[in-house]
N, C-alpha and C positions, 0 to 999 in steps of 0.2 A: 247391739249390732247384731245381725244373724250369724251363726256359725258357717263356715265353709262346708258344703255338702258332699259326702264320700262318693260322689259320682263324676264321672268325665262326660262332658258333652262333645258330641261328634258332628262333623259336616252332615246337613241333611243330605239323603240319599233319594232321588227322585225317580219314579218309575214313568219313562217317558211314552211307553208303548200304551195305547188305547185299546178298549175292546176285551173280549174274552182272552184270556191264556191259558193255554195248555201245555201239559210236559211235551218236550222236544221242539218247542216253538223258540224262535230269535226274538228276543226283547231287549230293549234298551234301557239302561240305568245311568243315571248322570249324578253327578255331585261337584261342588265348587273345587275345579282344579283336576276334575277327572280327563281334562283333554292332555294332562301331562302326568298322566298315572304312571308310576315307575313299572319296568320289568319287573315281573314276579308279584303282581299284583292279582287278587281273586277275588270273584263274587261267591260268596258262601251261602249257599240255601240251606236254611235250618227248618227241617220238616218233622214232627215228632220228635223222637230222639236222635234223628241222623243229622249229620252236617255233609253237605255236597258240594266241595268246591270247584269251580269252574274259573278257566282263565280270564281275566278282565282286561279286554286291549283297550287302547286309547279311545277306540270308536264307540265304547261302552256297550256294544252288542255281544250279548251272551245267551247261550241256549239253555233253557230251563231243563234241569236234568229230569230224566224219565222217571226216577223215584219218588218225585215230591207230588203231594196232593194235598188240598186244603188249603188252609192259612198257613203261608209259607213267609218266614221272615229272611230277609236278605242284608248282608252286611259286605262290605268292600273292606278287604285285608290284605296284609302283606305276607300272609302265611297260609299254606293250603292244610295246614293241620289241624289247629283248634284256634275257634275264635276268643281272642283276650284282649283286655283294653289295649294293651301296649302293641298288638298288631292292628287293631282296627283303624281304617281310614274315614270310613263314611257310614251311616246308616244306623239303625236299621230301617228298613221300608217292608211293608207287607205286601205281598203278592198271593191273590187268590187263585188258585188251580183246582178247579171244580173236579171233584170225584167222577169218573166215568161211571154211568148206570151200567149193570150187567143184566144181560137177558137171558132167560132160562126156556128152552123147549120143553114143553111137557108132552 
């Protein structure tokens, strides 16, 4: 028989918003049981070395933080401090936030 893996599986987190996504945009994230998410639930956006928690309402609609770009991981947690297995409720999912091009005048 196979040994038990030392990892914990969480409910899948789904990005219900379609099309291009940008910082500051409202998106919808859903998971099994999200319509009854407890108070004090957060969507934590992980971008680079930073974690950016935003309140996660039962509607599942959250605003993408201004400081995230590129490939961003999102998890739903019961803590706005640090993402841990004990606090994670769902996810992760990946959200692509394109880097805005900078133009220079010469």
